[in-house]
C-alpha positions as a Markdown table, in Angstrom:
| # | Residue | x | y | z |
|---|---|---|---|---|
| 1 | Met | 21.0 | 37.7 | 45.4 |
| 2 | Pro | 20.2 | 34.4 | 43.8 |
| 3 | Lys | 23.1 | 32.7 | 42.1 |
| 4 | Thr | 23.2 | 30.7 | 38.9 |
| 5 | Gln | 23.0 | 27.0 | 39.6 |
| 6 | Pro | 24.2 | 24.2 | 37.3 |
| 7 | Gly | 21.6 | 22.4 | 35.2 |
| 8 | Ala | 18.5 | 23.6 | 33.6 |
| 9 | Ala | 16.0 | 25.9 | 35.2 |
| 10 | Pro | 12.5 | 24.3 | 35.8 |
| 11 | Gln | 10.4 | 24.1 | 32.7 |
| 12 | Gly | 7.8 | 26.8 | 32.5 |
| 13 | Asp | 5.2 | 27.9 | 30.1 |
| 14 | Ala | 6.3 | 31.6 | 29.9 |
| 15 | Ala | 9.4 | 33.5 | 31.0 |
| 16 | Leu | 10.8 | 37.0 | 30.8 |
| 17 | Phe | 14.4 | 37.7 | 29.7 |
| 18 | Trp | 15.8 | 41.0 | 31.0 |
| 19 | Phe | 18.5 | 42.4 | 28.7 |
| 20 | Arg | 21.0 | 44.7 | 30.5 |
| 21 | Arg | 24.7 | 44.8 | 29.6 |
| 22 | Asp | 24.3 | 42.0 | 27.0 |
| 23 | Leu | 22.6 | 43.8 | 24.1 |
| 24 | Arg | 22.8 | 40.9 | 21.6 |
| 25 | Leu | 21.1 | 37.7 | 20.5 |
| 26 | Ser | 24.2 | 35.7 | 19.7 |
| 27 | Asp | 25.9 | 33.7 | 22.4 |
| 28 | Asn | 23.8 | 35.1 | 25.2 |
| 29 | Ala | 23.9 | 32.8 | 28.2 |
| 30 | Gly | 20.8 | 34.0 | 30.0 |
| 31 | Leu | 18.7 | 34.3 | 26.9 |
| 32 | Asn | 19.8 | 30.8 | 25.9 |
| 33 | Arg | 18.8 | 29.4 | 29.3 |
| 34 | Ala | 15.4 | 31.1 | 29.2 |
| 35 | Leu | 14.7 | 29.8 | 25.7 |
| 36 | Gln | 15.7 | 26.2 | 26.7 |
| 37 | Ala | 13.7 | 26.3 | 29.9 |
| 38 | Ser | 10.5 | 27.9 | 28.7 |
| 39 | Arg | 7.9 | 27.4 | 25.9 |
| 40 | Arg | 7.4 | 31.2 | 25.4 |
| 41 | Val | 9.9 | 33.9 | 26.2 |
| 42 | His | 9.2 | 37.6 | 26.4 |
| 43 | Ala | 12.1 | 40.1 | 26.2 |
| 44 | Val | 12.6 | 43.4 | 27.9 |
| 45 | Phe | 15.1 | 46.2 | 28.1 |
| 46 | Val | 14.7 | 49.0 | 30.7 |
| 47 | Phe | 16.2 | 52.5 | 30.3 |
| 48 | Asp | 16.6 | 52.6 | 34.0 |
| 49 | Arg | 15.7 | 56.0 | 35.5 |
| 50 | Glu | 17.8 | 55.2 | 38.6 |
| 51 | Ile | 20.8 | 55.4 | 36.3 |
| 52 | Leu | 19.8 | 57.9 | 33.6 |
| 53 | Asp | 18.4 | 60.5 | 35.9 |
| 54 | Ala | 21.7 | 60.7 | 37.8 |
| 55 | Leu | 23.8 | 61.4 | 34.6 |
| 56 | Pro | 25.3 | 64.9 | 34.7 |
| 57 | Ser | 24.7 | 65.6 | 31.0 |
| 58 | Arg | 21.7 | 65.3 | 28.7 |
| 59 | Ala | 24.2 | 64.8 | 25.8 |
| 60 | Asp | 25.6 | 61.4 | 26.9 |
| 61 | Arg | 27.2 | 59.4 | 24.2 |
| 62 | Arg | 26.6 | 56.2 | 26.1 |
| 63 | Val | 22.8 | 56.7 | 26.1 |
| 64 | Glu | 22.9 | 57.1 | 22.4 |
| 65 | Phe | 25.1 | 54.0 | 22.0 |
| 66 | Ile | 22.6 | 52.0 | 24.1 |
| 67 | Trp | 19.7 | 53.4 | 22.2 |
| 68 | Gln | 21.2 | 52.4 | 18.9 |
| 69 | Ser | 22.0 | 48.9 | 20.3 |
| 70 | Ala | 18.4 | 48.5 | 21.6 |
| 71 | Ala | 17.0 | 49.6 | 18.2 |
| 72 | Glu | 19.1 | 46.9 | 16.4 |
| 73 | Leu | 18.2 | 44.3 | 19.1 |
| 74 | Gln | 14.5 | 45.1 | 18.7 |
| 75 | Ala | 14.7 | 44.7 | 14.9 |
| 76 | Ala | 16.6 | 41.4 | 15.3 |
| 77 | Leu | 14.0 | 40.0 | 17.7 |
| 78 | Arg | 11.2 | 41.0 | 15.4 |
| 79 | Ala | 12.9 | 39.3 | 12.5 |
| 80 | Ala | 13.1 | 36.2 | 14.6 |
| 81 | Gly | 9.4 | 36.3 | 15.4 |
| 82 | Gly | 9.7 | 38.0 | 18.8 |
| 83 | Glu | 9.7 | 41.6 | 20.2 |
| 84 | Leu | 11.7 | 43.7 | 22.6 |
| 85 | Ile | 9.6 | 45.5 | 25.2 |
| 86 | Val | 11.3 | 48.8 | 26.0 |
| 87 | Leu | 10.6 | 50.6 | 29.2 |
| 88 | His | 11.7 | 53.9 | 30.6 |
| 89 | Asp | 11.2 | 53.4 | 34.3 |
| 90 | His | 12.9 | 52.3 | 37.5 |
| 91 | Ala | 13.9 | 48.7 | 36.8 |
| 92 | Arg | 13.6 | 47.5 | 40.4 |
| 93 | Thr | 9.9 | 48.1 | 40.4 |
| 94 | Ala | 9.2 | 47.9 | 36.6 |
| 95 | Ile | 10.5 | 44.3 | 36.2 |
| 96 | Pro | 8.4 | 42.7 | 38.9 |
| 97 | Ala | 5.3 | 44.6 | 37.6 |
| 98 | Leu | 5.9 | 43.5 | 34.0 |
| 99 | Ala | 6.6 | 39.9 | 35.0 |
| 100 | Ala | 3.3 | 39.8 | 36.9 |
| 101 | Arg | 1.4 | 41.4 | 34.0 |
| 102 | Leu | 2.8 | 38.9 | 31.5 |
| 103 | Gly | 2.1 | 36.0 | 33.9 |
| 104 | Val | 5.6 | 34.5 | 33.6 |
| 105 | Ala | 7.0 | 31.8 | 35.8 |
| 106 | Thr | 10.6 | 33.0 | 35.9 |
| 107 | Val | 12.6 | 36.2 | 35.1 |
| 108 | Phe | 16.0 | 35.3 | 33.5 |
| 109 | Thr | 18.9 | 37.7 | 33.2 |
| 110 | Asn | 22.7 | 37.8 | 33.2 |
| 111 | Glu | 24.6 | 38.7 | 36.3 |
| 112 | Asp | 25.9 | 42.2 | 37.0 |
| 113 | Tyr | 28.7 | 42.3 | 39.5 |
| 114 | Glu | 28.6 | 46.0 | 40.6 |
| 115 | Pro | 27.4 | 46.7 | 44.1 |
| 116 | Arg | 24.5 | 48.8 | 43.1 |
| 117 | Ala | 23.4 | 46.3 | 40.5 |
| 118 | Arg | 23.6 | 43.5 | 43.0 |
| 119 | Ala | 21.4 | 45.5 | 45.4 |
| 120 | Arg | 18.9 | 46.2 | 42.6 |
| 121 | Asp | 18.8 | 42.6 | 41.7 |
| 122 | Ala | 18.3 | 41.5 | 45.3 |
| 123 | Ala | 15.3 | 43.9 | 45.5 |
| 124 | Val | 13.9 | 42.6 | 42.2 |
| 125 | Ala | 14.3 | 39.0 | 43.4 |
| 126 | Val | 12.5 | 39.6 | 46.7 |
| 127 | Ala | 9.6 | 41.3 | 44.9 |
| 128 | Leu | 9.3 | 38.5 | 42.4 |
| 129 | Gln | 9.5 | 35.9 | 45.1 |
| 130 | Ala | 6.6 | 37.6 | 46.9 |
| 131 | Ala | 4.6 | 37.2 | 43.6 |
| 132 | Gly | 5.6 | 33.5 | 43.2 |
| 133 | Ile | 7.9 | 34.3 | 40.3 |
| 134 | Gly | 11.4 | 32.9 | 40.0 |
| 135 | Phe | 14.6 | 34.8 | 39.3 |
| 136 | Thr | 17.6 | 33.3 | 37.6 |
| 137 | Ala | 20.8 | 35.2 | 36.9 |
| 138 | Cys | 23.4 | 33.6 | 34.6 |
| 139 | Gln | 27.1 | 34.0 | 34.1 |
| 140 | Asp | 27.7 | 35.9 | 30.9 |
| 141 | Thr | 29.7 | 39.1 | 31.5 |
| 142 | Val | 32.9 | 37.3 | 32.5 |
| 143 | Ile | 34.7 | 34.1 | 31.3 |
| 144 | Val | 35.5 | 32.9 | 34.8 |
| 145 | Ala | 33.1 | 33.7 | 37.6 |
| 146 | Pro | 34.4 | 36.0 | 40.4 |
| 147 | Glu | 34.0 | 33.4 | 43.1 |
| 148 | Ala | 35.5 | 30.5 | 41.0 |
| 149 | Leu | 39.2 | 31.0 | 41.7 |
| 150 | Arg | 40.9 | 30.8 | 45.1 |
| 151 | Thr | 44.5 | 30.8 | 46.3 |
| 152 | Gly | 46.0 | 27.7 | 47.9 |
| 153 | Gly | 44.9 | 29.3 | 51.2 |
| 154 | Gly | 41.3 | 29.5 | 50.1 |
| 155 | Lys | 41.3 | 33.3 | 49.7 |
| 156 | Pro | 40.4 | 35.4 | 46.6 |
| 157 | Tyr | 43.4 | 36.4 | 44.4 |
| 158 | Thr | 44.6 | 40.0 | 44.9 |
| 159 | Val | 47.7 | 39.7 | 42.6 |
| 160 | Phe | 47.2 | 39.5 | 38.9 |
| 161 | Thr | 49.9 | 37.1 | 37.7 |
| 162 | Pro | 49.0 | 34.2 | 40.1 |
| 163 | Tyr | 45.3 | 34.9 | 39.2 |
| 164 | Lys | 46.2 | 34.8 | 35.5 |
| 165 | Asn | 48.1 | 31.5 | 35.9 |
| 166 | Ala | 45.2 | 30.0 | 37.8 |
| 167 | Trp | 42.7 | 31.3 | 35.2 |
| 168 | Leu | 44.7 | 29.7 | 32.4 |
| 169 | Lys | 45.2 | 26.5 | 34.3 |
| 170 | Thr | 41.6 | 26.0 | 35.1 |
| 171 | Leu | 40.1 | 27.1 | 31.8 |
| 172 | Arg | 37.9 | 24.5 | 30.3 |
| 173 | Ala | 36.7 | 24.1 | 26.7 |
| 174 | Gly | 33.2 | 24.8 | 27.8 |
| 175 | Asp | 34.1 | 28.2 | 29.3 |
| 176 | Leu | 34.7 | 29.5 | 25.8 |
| 177 | Ala | 31.9 | 27.6 | 24.1 |
| 178 | Ala | 29.1 | 29.7 | 22.6 |
| 179 | His | 25.6 | 29.5 | 24.1 |
| 180 | Ala | 23.4 | 28.7 | 21.0 |
| 181 | Ser | 20.5 | 31.0 | 21.8 |
| 182 | Glu | 19.8 | 31.3 | 18.1 |
| 183 | Asp | 18.7 | 27.6 | 18.0 |
| 184 | His | 15.5 | 28.3 | 20.0 |
| 185 | Leu | 14.3 | 31.7 | 18.7 |
| 186 | Asp | 11.0 | 30.1 | 17.7 |
| 187 | Arg | 10.0 | 30.3 | 21.4 |
| 188 | Leu | 10.2 | 34.1 | 21.4 |
| 189 | Ala | 6.9 | 35.7 | 22.3 |
| 190 | Arg | 5.5 | 38.7 | 20.4 |
| 191 | Pro | 2.8 | 40.9 | 21.9 |
| 192 | Ala | -0.4 | 41.7 | 20.1 |
| 193 | Lys | 0.9 | 45.1 | 19.1 |
| 194 | Pro | 4.5 | 46.2 | 18.4 |
| 195 | Ala | 6.5 | 47.7 | 21.3 |
| 196 | Val | 7.5 | 51.3 | 21.1 |
| 197 | Leu | 11.1 | 52.3 | 21.4 |
| 198 | Pro | 11.2 | 55.7 | 23.0 |
| 199 | Thr | 13.2 | 58.4 | 21.1 |
| 200 | Leu | 16.3 | 59.9 | 22.7 |
| 201 | Ala | 14.3 | 63.0 | 23.2 |
| 202 | Ala | 11.5 | 61.1 | 25.0 |
| 203 | Leu | 14.2 | 59.7 | 27.3 |
| 204 | Gly | 15.4 | 63.3 | 28.0 |
| 205 | Phe | 18.6 | 63.0 | 26.0 |
| 206 | Glu | 20.2 | 64.6 | 22.9 |
| 207 | Glu | 21.9 | 63.1 | 19.9 |
| 208 | Thr | 25.7 | 63.3 | 20.4 |
| 209 | Gly | 27.0 | 62.7 | 16.9 |
| 210 | Leu | 28.4 | 59.2 | 17.4 |
| 211 | Ala | 28.7 | 58.6 | 13.7 |
| 212 | Ala | 31.1 | 61.5 | 13.3 |
| 213 | Leu | 33.3 | 59.9 | 15.9 |
| 214 | Gly | 33.2 | 56.5 | 14.0 |
| 215 | Ile | 31.2 | 54.9 | 16.8 |
| 216 | Thr | 28.1 | 52.8 | 16.2 |
| 217 | Gly | 26.1 | 50.8 | 18.7 |
| 218 | Gly | 24.9 | 47.2 | 18.1 |
| 219 | Ser | 26.2 | 43.8 | 17.3 |
| 220 | Ala | 26.8 | 44.4 | 13.6 |
| 221 | Ala | 29.1 | 47.3 | 14.4 |
| 222 | Ala | 30.9 | 45.1 | 17.1 |
| 223 | Arg | 31.6 | 42.4 | 14.5 |
| 224 | Arg | 33.1 | 45.0 | 12.1 |
| 225 | Val | 35.3 | 46.3 | 14.9 |
| 226 | Val | 36.5 | 42.7 | 15.6 |
| 227 | Glu | 37.2 | 42.0 | 12.0 |
| 228 | Asp | 39.2 | 45.2 | 11.7 |
| 229 | Phe | 41.2 | 44.4 | 14.8 |
| 230 | Leu | 42.0 | 40.8 | 13.9 |
| 231 | Ala | 43.6 | 42.1 | 10.7 |
| 232 | Arg | 46.0 | 44.0 | 13.0 |
| 233 | Leu | 46.3 | 41.5 | 15.9 |
| 234 | Asp | 49.8 | 40.3 | 15.0 |
| 235 | Asp | 51.1 | 43.8 | 15.9 |
| 236 | Tyr | 49.0 | 44.4 | 19.0 |
| 237 | Asp | 51.7 | 43.6 | 21.5 |
| 238 | Arg | 54.0 | 46.2 | 19.9 |
| 239 | Ala | 51.5 | 48.9 | 18.7 |
| 240 | Arg | 49.1 | 49.1 | 21.6 |
| 241 | Asp | 51.1 | 51.6 | 23.6 |
| 242 | Phe | 51.4 | 54.3 | 20.9 |
| 243 | Pro | 48.3 | 56.6 | 20.8 |
| 244 | Ser | 49.1 | 58.0 | 17.3 |
| 245 | Val | 48.8 | 54.6 | 15.6 |
| 246 | Lys | 45.8 | 52.3 | 15.2 |
| 247 | Gly | 47.1 | 49.7 | 17.6 |
| 248 | Val | 44.4 | 48.9 | 20.1 |
| 249 | Ser | 41.2 | 46.9 | 19.6 |
| 250 | Tyr | 38.6 | 49.7 | 20.1 |
| 251 | Leu | 36.3 | 47.0 | 21.5 |
| 252 | Ser | 35.9 | 48.4 | 25.1 |
| 253 | Val | 32.6 | 50.1 | 24.6 |
| 254 | His | 31.2 | 46.9 | 22.9 |
| 255 | Asn | 32.5 | 44.8 | 25.8 |
| 256 | Arg | 30.9 | 47.3 | 28.3 |
| 257 | Phe | 27.4 | 46.9 | 26.8 |
| 258 | Gly | 27.7 | 43.4 | 25.6 |
| 259 | Thr | 27.1 | 43.9 | 21.9 |
| 260 | Ile | 29.5 | 41.1 | 21.4 |
| 261 | Ser | 30.2 | 38.1 | 23.7 |
| 262 | Ile | 33.3 | 38.1 | 25.8 |
| 263 | Arg | 33.5 | 34.3 | 25.0 |
| 264 | Thr | 33.7 | 35.1 | 21.3 |
| 265 | Leu | 36.7 | 37.4 | 21.9 |
| 266 | Ala | 38.6 | 35.1 | 24.3 |
| 267 | Gly | 37.7 | 32.1 | 22.2 |
| 268 | Thr | 39.4 | 33.8 | 19.3 |
| 269 | Ala | 42.5 | 34.9 | 21.2 |
| 270 | Tyr | 43.1 | 31.7 | 23.2 |
| 271 | Pro | 43.9 | 29.3 | 20.3 |
| 272 | Leu | 46.0 | 31.9 | 18.6 |
| 273 | Met | 48.0 | 32.4 | 21.8 |
| 274 | Leu | 48.6 | 28.6 | 22.0 |
| 275 | Lys | 50.0 | 28.8 | 18.4 |
| 276 | Gly | 52.5 | 31.4 | 19.6 |
| 277 | Asn | 50.9 | 34.6 | 18.4 |
| 278 | Ala | 52.3 | 37.3 | 20.7 |
| 279 | Gly | 49.6 | 39.8 | 19.9 |
| 280 | Ala | 46.9 | 37.3 | 20.8 |
| 281 | Ala | 48.7 | 36.5 | 24.1 |
| 282 | Val | 48.7 | 40.1 | 25.2 |
| 283 | Trp | 45.1 | 40.6 | 24.1 |
| 284 | Leu | 44.0 | 37.6 | 26.1 |
| 285 | Ser | 45.9 | 38.9 | 29.1 |
| 286 | Glu | 43.9 | 42.1 | 28.8 |
| 287 | Leu | 40.7 | 40.1 | 28.8 |
| 288 | Ile | 41.9 | 38.3 | 31.9 |
| 289 | Trp | 42.6 | 41.6 | 33.6 |
| 290 | Arg | 39.0 | 42.4 | 33.0 |
| 291 | Asp | 37.9 | 39.2 | 34.9 |
| 292 | Phe | 40.4 | 40.0 | 37.6 |
| 293 | Tyr | 39.0 | 43.5 | 38.3 |
| 294 | Phe | 35.4 | 42.1 | 38.3 |
| 295 | Gln | 36.4 | 39.5 | 41.0 |
| 296 | Ile | 38.2 | 42.2 | 43.0 |
| 297 | Leu | 35.0 | 44.3 | 43.0 |
| 298 | Trp | 32.9 | 41.2 | 43.9 |
| 299 | His | 35.0 | 40.1 | 46.9 |
| 300 | His | 36.0 | 43.6 | 48.0 |
| 301 | Pro | 33.1 | 46.0 | 47.3 |
| 302 | His | 34.6 | 48.7 | 49.5 |
| 303 | Val | 36.9 | 49.5 | 46.6 |
| 304 | Ala | 34.0 | 51.3 | 44.9 |
| 305 | His | 34.5 | 54.2 | 47.4 |
| 306 | Ala | 37.7 | 53.5 | 49.3 |
| 307 | Pro | 41.3 | 52.4 | 48.8 |
| 308 | Phe | 41.8 | 48.6 | 48.5 |
| 309 | Lys | 44.8 | 49.1 | 50.8 |
| 310 | Pro | 43.4 | 50.6 | 54.1 |
| 311 | Ala | 46.7 | 52.3 | 55.0 |
| 312 | Tyr | 46.2 | 54.7 | 52.0 |
| 313 | Ala | 43.0 | 56.0 | 53.4 |
| 314 | Ala | 45.2 | 58.3 | 55.5 |
| 315 | Ile | 46.8 | 60.0 | 52.4 |
| 316 | Ala | 46.5 | 63.8 | 52.9 |
| 317 | Trp | 45.6 | 64.8 | 49.4 |
| 318 | Glu | 46.0 | 68.5 | 48.7 |
| 319 | Asn | 42.9 | 68.5 | 46.4 |
| 320 | Asn | 43.5 | 71.9 | 44.9 |
| 321 | Ala | 40.3 | 72.6 | 43.0 |
| 322 | Ala | 42.0 | 75.0 | 40.5 |
| 323 | Leu | 44.5 | 72.4 | 39.5 |
| 324 | Phe | 41.8 | 69.8 | 39.1 |
| 325 | Arg | 39.8 | 72.1 | 36.8 |
| 326 | Ala | 42.9 | 72.7 | 34.7 |
| 327 | Trp | 43.4 | 68.9 | 34.4 |
| 328 | Cys | 39.7 | 68.4 | 33.4 |
| 329 | Glu | 39.9 | 71.3 | 30.9 |
| 330 | Ala | 43.2 | 70.2 | 29.4 |
| 331 | Arg | 45.1 | 73.3 | 30.6 |
| 332 | Thr | 48.0 | 71.7 | 32.4 |
| 333 | Gly | 50.8 | 72.9 | 30.1 |
| 334 | Phe | 52.0 | 69.3 | 29.6 |
| 335 | Pro | 51.1 | 68.5 | 26.0 |
| 336 | Leu | 50.6 | 64.8 | 26.3 |
| 337 | Val | 48.3 | 65.2 | 29.3 |
| 338 | Asp | 46.3 | 67.9 | 27.6 |
| 339 | Ala | 46.0 | 66.0 | 24.4 |
| 340 | Ala | 44.7 | 62.9 | 26.3 |
| 341 | Met | 42.2 | 65.0 | 28.2 |
| 342 | Arg | 41.0 | 66.7 | 25.0 |
| 343 | Gln | 40.6 | 63.2 | 23.4 |
| 344 | Leu | 38.4 | 62.2 | 26.3 |
| 345 | Asn | 36.4 | 65.4 | 26.3 |
| 346 | Gln | 35.8 | 65.5 | 22.6 |
| 347 | Thr | 35.2 | 61.8 | 21.9 |
| 348 | Gly | 34.5 | 60.0 | 25.1 |
| 349 | Tyr | 37.5 | 57.7 | 24.5 |
| 350 | Met | 41.0 | 57.8 | 25.8 |
| 351 | His | 43.9 | 55.5 | 24.8 |
| 352 | Asn | 44.8 | 53.1 | 27.6 |
| 353 | Arg | 48.4 | 54.2 | 27.9 |
| 354 | Leu | 47.2 | 57.7 | 28.3 |
| 355 | Arg | 44.7 | 56.7 | 31.0 |
| 356 | Met | 47.7 | 55.7 | 33.1 |
| 357 | Val | 49.6 | 58.9 | 32.3 |
| 358 | Val | 46.8 | 61.3 | 33.2 |
| 359 | Ala | 45.9 | 59.3 | 36.3 |
| 360 | Ser | 49.5 | 59.3 | 37.5 |
| 361 | Phe | 49.7 | 63.1 | 36.7 |
| 362 | Leu | 46.5 | 63.9 | 38.7 |
| 363 | Thr | 47.4 | 61.9 | 41.7 |
| 364 | Lys | 51.2 | 62.2 | 41.9 |
| 365 | Asp | 51.8 | 65.6 | 40.3 |
| 366 | Leu | 48.7 | 67.5 | 41.2 |
| 367 | Leu | 48.2 | 65.5 | 44.5 |
| 368 | Val | 44.5 | 65.2 | 43.9 |
| 369 | Asp | 42.5 | 62.3 | 45.3 |
| 370 | Trp | 42.2 | 59.5 | 42.7 |
| 371 | Arg | 38.4 | 59.4 | 43.3 |
| 372 | Trp | 38.0 | 62.8 | 41.8 |
| 373 | Gly | 39.6 | 61.6 | 38.6 |
| 374 | Glu | 37.7 | 58.3 | 38.7 |
| 375 | Gln | 34.4 | 60.1 | 38.8 |
| 376 | Tyr | 35.4 | 62.4 | 36.0 |
| 377 | Phe | 36.2 | 59.3 | 33.9 |
| 378 | Ala | 32.9 | 57.8 | 35.0 |
| 379 | Asp | 31.0 | 60.8 | 33.7 |
| 380 | His | 32.9 | 61.0 | 30.3 |
| 381 | Leu | 34.1 | 57.6 | 29.2 |
| 382 | Asn | 32.0 | 55.8 | 26.6 |
| 383 | Asp | 33.3 | 52.5 | 27.9 |
| 384 | Phe | 33.0 | 53.3 | 31.6 |
| 385 | Asp | 32.8 | 50.2 | 33.7 |
| 386 | Leu | 33.1 | 50.5 | 37.4 |
| 387 | Ala | 35.4 | 47.5 | 38.0 |
| 388 | Ala | 37.9 | 48.4 | 35.3 |
| 389 | Asn | 37.8 | 52.1 | 35.9 |
| 390 | Asn | 38.2 | 51.7 | 39.6 |
| 391 | Gly | 41.0 | 49.1 | 39.2 |
| 392 | Gly | 42.9 | 51.4 | 36.8 |
| 393 | Trp | 42.7 | 54.4 | 39.0 |
| 394 | Gln | 43.7 | 52.6 | 42.1 |
| 395 | Trp | 46.6 | 51.0 | 40.2 |
| 396 | Ala | 47.8 | 54.4 | 39.1 |
| 397 | Ala | 47.4 | 55.9 | 42.5 |
| 398 | Ser | 49.1 | 52.9 | 44.2 |
| 399 | Thr | 46.1 | 52.4 | 46.5 |
| 400 | Gly | 44.8 | 49.3 | 44.8 |
| 401 | Cys | 45.7 | 45.6 | 44.8 |
| 402 | Asp | 48.7 | 44.7 | 42.7 |
| 403 | Ala | 49.2 | 48.4 | 42.0 |
| 404 | Gln | 52.3 | 50.1 | 40.8 |
| 405 | Pro | 54.5 | 51.0 | 43.8 |
| 406 | Tyr | 53.8 | 54.5 | 45.3 |
| 407 | Phe | 57.3 | 55.6 | 44.3 |
| 408 | Arg | 56.8 | 54.8 | 40.7 |
| 409 | Ile | 55.7 | 58.2 | 39.3 |
| 410 | Phe | 55.4 | 58.8 | 35.6 |
| 411 | Asn | 57.3 | 61.7 | 34.2 |
| 412 | Pro | 54.8 | 63.3 | 31.8 |
| 413 | Val | 57.6 | 64.6 | 29.5 |
| 414 | Ser | 59.5 | 61.3 | 29.3 |
| 415 | Gln | 56.2 | 59.4 | 28.8 |
| 416 | Ser | 55.5 | 61.8 | 25.9 |
| 417 | Gln | 58.9 | 61.3 | 24.4 |
| 418 | Arg | 58.6 | 57.5 | 24.6 |
| 419 | Phe | 55.1 | 56.9 | 23.4 |
| 420 | Asp | 54.5 | 59.9 | 21.1 |
| 421 | Pro | 58.1 | 60.6 | 19.9 |
| 422 | His | 57.2 | 62.7 | 16.9 |
| 423 | Gly | 54.3 | 64.5 | 18.6 |
| 424 | Lys | 51.7 | 63.1 | 16.1 |
| 425 | Phe | 49.1 | 62.5 | 18.8 |
| 426 | Ile | 49.8 | 65.8 | 20.5 |
| 427 | Arg | 49.5 | 67.8 | 17.3 |
| 428 | Arg | 46.1 | 66.1 | 16.5 |
| 429 | Tyr | 44.5 | 67.3 | 19.8 |
| 430 | Val | 46.7 | 70.3 | 20.6 |
| 431 | Pro | 46.8 | 72.0 | 17.2 |
| 432 | Glu | 48.2 | 75.2 | 18.6 |
| 433 | Leu | 51.5 | 73.3 | 18.9 |
| 434 | Gln | 51.4 | 72.2 | 15.3 |
| 435 | Ala | 54.6 | 74.1 | 14.2 |
| 436 | Val | 56.6 | 73.3 | 17.3 |
| 437 | Pro | 59.6 | 71.1 | 16.4 |
| 438 | Asp | 59.7 | 67.5 | 17.6 |
| 439 | Arg | 62.5 | 68.1 | 20.0 |
| 440 | Tyr | 60.4 | 70.7 | 21.9 |
| 441 | Ile | 56.8 | 69.4 | 21.4 |
| 442 | His | 56.9 | 67.5 | 24.7 |
| 443 | Ala | 58.1 | 70.5 | 26.8 |
| 444 | Pro | 57.2 | 73.6 | 24.7 |
| 445 | Trp | 58.2 | 75.9 | 27.6 |
| 446 | Thr | 61.9 | 75.0 | 26.8 |
| 447 | Leu | 61.5 | 76.4 | 23.3 |
| 448 | Pro | 63.6 | 79.7 | 23.1 |
| 449 | Pro | 61.4 | 82.8 | 23.0 |
| 450 | Leu | 62.4 | 83.8 | 19.5 |
| 451 | Glu | 61.5 | 80.3 | 18.2 |
| 452 | Gln | 58.2 | 80.5 | 20.1 |
| 453 | Gln | 57.4 | 83.6 | 18.1 |
| 454 | Ala | 58.5 | 82.0 | 14.8 |
| 455 | Cys | 56.2 | 78.9 | 15.6 |
| 456 | Gly | 53.3 | 81.1 | 16.4 |
| 457 | Val | 52.9 | 79.7 | 19.9 |
| 458 | Val | 54.0 | 81.9 | 22.9 |
| 459 | Val | 53.9 | 79.8 | 26.1 |
| 460 | Gly | 51.8 | 81.6 | 28.6 |
| 461 | Arg | 49.7 | 83.2 | 25.9 |
| 462 | Asp | 48.9 | 80.6 | 23.2 |
| 463 | Tyr | 49.5 | 77.6 | 25.3 |
| 464 | Pro | 49.7 | 77.3 | 29.1 |
| 465 | Arg | 52.8 | 77.2 | 31.1 |
| 466 | Pro | 53.2 | 74.1 | 33.2 |
| 467 | Ile | 50.9 | 74.4 | 36.2 |
| 468 | Val | 53.3 | 72.5 | 38.4 |
| 469 | Asp | 57.0 | 71.6 | 38.6 |
| 470 | His | 57.2 | 67.9 | 38.1 |
| 471 | Ala | 60.4 | 67.4 | 40.1 |
| 472 | Leu | 59.1 | 69.4 | 43.0 |
| 473 | Gln | 55.7 | 67.6 | 43.0 |
| 474 | Arg | 57.3 | 64.2 | 42.8 |
| 475 | Asp | 59.2 | 64.9 | 46.1 |
| 476 | Lys | 55.9 | 66.1 | 47.7 |
| 477 | Ala | 54.1 | 63.0 | 46.5 |
| 478 | Leu | 56.7 | 60.7 | 47.9 |
| 479 | Ala | 56.5 | 62.5 | 51.3 |
| 480 | Met | 52.8 | 62.3 | 51.2 |
| 481 | Tyr | 52.7 | 58.6 | 50.6 |
| 482 | Lys | 55.4 | 57.9 | 53.2 |
| 483 | Ala | 53.5 | 59.9 | 55.8 |
| 484 | Ala | 50.4 | 57.8 | 55.1 |
| 485 | Arg | 52.3 | 54.6 | 55.4 |
| 486 | Gly | 53.6 | 55.7 | 58.8 |
C-alpha cells in the first residue's frame, strides 16, 4: 500500500477526500493535505458493506454513532460550502468508480493500520493506478507512525516502557501541531444537487437509543466530553480504576471514529504532564499505549488471529461452551464479573479495569480461549478497535507482548473488594443484590442462609452460585500454561 511521503502532493485540479475513522473537519491531516494540494476537493464517506453486512446484529450502536457523526459532518461541510457524498456500497470498488466519475487526479485519505483495511487500501490503490489516479494516505490516527520507532538493534519495540521512553524522547513539536484544514475550506466542491444521507433503516439497521445512554456521535459531542474530562483530569490517576465513580475520560468511542483529533488530546495532556500534573501524565501514557498497540499490529499482523508469543499457540484451552455462555450472559455467580458483563451488554461500554477482570476470569478461571472473548467484545463494544482490543486480551491472557505473567491470575473477589469496596457498581448492574450487606456483596454465596432470606436473594435461586471454584481453576490454569511452555 502507498505510504505517505514528506512534502506536498502534486498540485491537481480536483481531488477526492475519503473520510473513514476521522469523522471531523478540524485538524484532519489527510483533508488538510487534499485541500492544500488541489483547487477543488470532493468529500465522501462510505458505509462499507464489506463491514456492515458482517455485523451480527441489526441494532448496532456503532452504526448509529457513525450515522450521527456523518450527519453532523455533512452539515458542517455544507456550511463551509462543500458537500459530503455518502455511499452504501463496497468501498474497494465504489471509491475507484466515484473517483473516475468525478474526474479527480488524486484520492486522499488517512491511514488505517488494520490488516483488512490495508488489504482494502492496496486494492483501491491498484484500481486507481490503473485509471491514472493517484492515492495518498496520510498519518492521522496515531501520534507517532508505527514504523517510526526502533530499538537500538533496529527492531520494532515489543515492551511498552522502552517504547514509551523512546516515544517521549523523539516527540517533536510538530507531532502535536494541528493540521489547519479549516483554512482552505473554500476549495471544497459541492455537487449540483445535495447528496443524500441514507437513513439507518435504508442501511438495514435500527435505532439503538444512544441518547438514553448519554452517547452522541459527532465532533461537537466529542468536545463536550473533553471539556467534562478536563475538569476531572487532576484526579484521573487516582479515580480511573474505580468503576462506580466518574473517573475515566469516556473518549474511547470518539478516538475510535476520529470525531476528535488524537493530536488535540495528546497536545492537551503533554504540556500538563511537563508541569507535573499526575493525572495528565497517566492520561498521556494511555494515549501512548494506543500508539504502541497500533505498531504491534502493524509489525506483527499475525496477532489478529494468533498469540504474539508462538509458544502459547499450544495452550490446551478447555473451551467449555456452557461456561462461555454464562460469562456472556452475566450468569457466573461472581458479582463484579456479572456487573461488568451487564454493563457491556446493556450499554456497549465497559470500564477499563473491568475489561482486565473479565478477560482474566474468562481465560484463567473458565479456561476459555482469549479469542472467544476478544470476538465477543468486538461484537459488542462501542469503541471496538482491533489493535487495542487484541492487545488488551492478549495482555490479560499472557499470550501477548509485554503481557502480565501467566501466573498472575486476578481473584474476582479480591478485585471486587479492592475496586468496588462498597458494591456501588455491583448494585447498579446486579440490582438483585441490592440488599446484600457490603461485607458479603463480593461473594454472596458466603452469606448465611437466614440472612439470604432476609435480603430477598437466595443464592442458586435469585442469583447464580459460582460456576467455578476460583482456587481450583487457578491451579488448573497454571498447569495448562506450564504444559504449553514445555
